C-alpha positions as CSV (number, residue, x, y, z in Angstrom):
1,M,17.7,58.1,39.5
2,I,20.3,56.4,37.1
3,L,20.0,57.5,33.3
4,E,20.3,54.9,30.9
5,K,22.6,55.5,28.0
6,Q,20.8,55.9,24.8
7,K,22.1,53.4,22.0
8,S,22.7,55.0,18.9
9,P,20.8,53.5,15.5
10,K,24.0,52.1,14.5
11,Q,24.3,50.0,17.6
12,I,20.8,49.1,17.1
13,L,21.4,47.8,13.5
14,L,24.5,46.0,14.4
15,K,22.8,44.2,17.5
16,A,19.8,43.2,15.2
17,S,22.2,42.1,12.3
18,L,24.2,40.0,14.6
19,K,20.8,38.1,15.9
20,L,19.8,37.8,12.3
21,G,23.3,36.2,11.0
22,L,23.0,33.9,14.0
23,V,19.9,32.8,13.1
24,F,20.6,32.2,9.5
25,F,23.9,30.2,10.5
26,V,22.2,28.1,13.1
27,S,19.5,27.3,10.6
28,Y,22.2,26.3,7.8
29,V,23.8,24.1,10.3
30,F,20.7,22.3,11.1
31,I,19.9,22.0,7.7
32,F,23.1,20.8,6.7
33,L,23.3,18.3,9.5
34,I,19.8,16.8,8.6
35,K,20.9,16.5,4.7
36,E,24.1,14.7,5.7
37,L,23.1,12.7,8.5
38,F,19.2,11.8,7.8
39,L,17.6,12.9,4.5
40,F,18.4,14.4,1.2
41,S,16.0,15.0,-1.8
42,Y,16.3,13.1,-5.1
43,I,14.5,13.8,-8.5
44,V,13.8,10.8,-10.3
45,P,15.6,11.0,-13.7
46,D,13.8,8.3,-15.6
47,S,10.5,6.4,-15.7
48,K,11.9,3.1,-14.4
49,M,9.7,3.4,-11.5
50,E,6.4,4.2,-13.1
51,P,3.7,4.3,-12.5
52,S,4.8,4.4,-8.8
53,I,7.1,7.3,-9.1
54,N,6.9,9.5,-12.1
55,K,10.2,10.7,-13.9
56,G,10.8,14.2,-12.5
57,K,9.2,13.8,-9.1
58,K,11.2,15.0,-6.2
59,V,11.4,12.3,-3.4
60,F,13.1,12.4,0.1
61,I,15.7,9.5,0.7
62,K,16.2,8.4,4.3
63,K,19.9,7.8,4.7
64,S,20.1,5.6,7.7
65,V,19.4,2.2,6.5
66,S,19.9,-1.6,7.9
67,E,18.6,-4.9,7.7
68,K,16.2,-4.0,10.5
69,N,14.5,-1.1,8.7
70,L,14.6,-2.3,5.0
71,F,11.3,-4.4,4.3
72,L,9.5,-6.0,1.4
73,N,8.3,-3.4,-1.3
74,D,10.3,-0.8,0.3
75,I,11.6,1.6,-2.7
76,I,15.4,2.1,-2.4
77,L,18.1,4.1,-4.0
78,V,21.2,1.9,-5.0
79,K,24.6,2.6,-6.1
80,N,26.0,-0.4,-8.0
81,E,29.6,-1.5,-8.7
82,S,29.7,0.5,-11.9
83,E,28.7,3.8,-9.9
84,K,25.2,3.9,-11.2
85,V,22.6,5.1,-9.5
86,F,19.0,3.9,-9.5
87,L,15.8,3.2,-7.6
88,S,14.1,0.0,-7.3
89,R,11.8,-2.4,-5.2
90,I,12.9,-4.8,-2.6
91,I,11.0,-8.2,-3.8
92,A,13.1,-10.6,-1.5
93,R,15.6,-10.4,1.4
94,S,18.1,-12.4,3.2
95,G,16.9,-16.2,3.2
96,D,14.1,-15.7,0.8
97,K,13.9,-18.1,-2.1
98,V,12.9,-16.1,-5.5
99,F,12.6,-16.9,-9.2
100,I,10.7,-15.7,-12.0
101,E,8.4,-17.8,-14.6
102,A,7.0,-16.1,-17.5
103,K,7.2,-12.5,-15.9
104,K,5.3,-13.8,-13.0
105,I,7.5,-13.1,-9.6
106,F,7.4,-15.7,-6.9
107,R,8.8,-15.4,-3.5
108,N,9.1,-18.7,-1.2
109,G,6.6,-20.4,-3.5
110,N,3.9,-17.7,-3.5
111,E,3.4,-15.3,-6.5
112,V,4.1,-11.8,-5.9
113,S,0.8,-10.2,-6.6
114,S,0.5,-7.4,-8.9
115,K,-2.4,-6.0,-6.6
116,E,0.5,-5.6,-4.1
117,I,2.7,-4.0,-6.6
118,K,1.7,-2.0,-9.7
119,F,4.1,-3.2,-12.1
120,T,4.4,-2.0,-15.8
121,D,5.2,-4.9,-18.4
122,K,3.6,-4.3,-21.6
123,R,6.2,-6.4,-24.0
124,P,6.2,-9.9,-24.9
125,S,7.9,-12.3,-22.7
126,I,11.6,-13.0,-23.8
127,P,12.9,-16.6,-23.9
128,E,15.0,-17.9,-21.4
129,R,17.8,-18.7,-23.4
130,I,18.1,-15.0,-24.5
131,S,17.8,-13.3,-21.1
132,Y,16.9,-13.7,-17.4
133,R,14.4,-10.9,-17.4
134,D,11.3,-13.0,-17.7
135,F,12.5,-16.4,-16.7
136,Y,14.9,-16.4,-13.6
137,P,16.1,-19.5,-12.1
138,E,15.4,-19.7,-8.4
139,I,18.1,-18.5,-5.9
140,I,18.2,-18.1,-2.2
141,I,19.0,-14.6,-1.1
142,K,22.4,-14.4,0.5
143,E,22.5,-12.5,3.9
144,K,22.6,-8.7,3.7
145,H,21.3,-9.0,0.2
146,Y,18.5,-8.0,-1.7
147,F,16.4,-9.1,-4.9
148,L,15.1,-5.7,-6.6
149,I,12.6,-5.4,-9.5
150,S,11.9,-2.1,-11.1
151,D,7.9,-1.0,-11.0
152,N,8.7,-0.3,-15.0
153,R,9.9,-3.8,-15.6
154,D,10.3,-3.1,-19.5
155,E,12.8,-0.5,-19.0
156,G,14.2,-1.2,-15.6
157,I,17.6,-2.6,-14.4
158,D,17.4,-4.3,-11.6
159,S,18.4,-7.8,-9.9
160,R,17.4,-9.5,-13.2
161,E,20.5,-8.0,-14.7
162,L,22.7,-7.2,-11.6
163,G,22.2,-10.1,-9.2
164,Q,21.2,-9.7,-5.7
165,I,22.3,-6.6,-4.3
166,P,24.5,-6.2,-1.1
167,L,23.2,-3.8,1.8
168,N,26.3,-1.8,1.4
169,Q,25.2,-0.7,-2.0
170,V,22.1,0.8,-0.4
171,I,22.0,4.6,-0.3
172,G,18.8,4.8,1.6
173,K,14.9,4.2,1.3
174,V,12.4,6.4,-0.3
175,W,10.7,8.3,2.5
176,F,8.6,10.5,0.4
């Protein structure tokens, strides 16, 4: 009969510590890869997407976006040319015709229903000669571009001021 050598408490503790350290390391690498490659959290800094997403709410942004997985009514995170980051909703995609007439949004000749999207817009209409916010001339959306509108149209900065947003400015889409 061969006797096994008893392990000292130091050896047991060292082995357990190494296993625990390995678990923490693998978990950290896994979370880092998910964050860098697929998802990240974003805390909404303002009320520009209310009532859909309230100020201070944490949302998850899916990073991998392309024309094939961005759809009408998706809420996306955009970084515009001036490095400003904001959330907004896709109202029109490549090839769509869009215009705004007295605060009513039309896509391909049909009004975008307020039942479809819960917009907030309480102020009176601004004349076209002053701003395009409430009267926007008809345009055709270019390839790999989007027309965005904030749900809180009183406060939102979107395509009414910035024009069509190219795909390369889209950081990701809200995945909740």
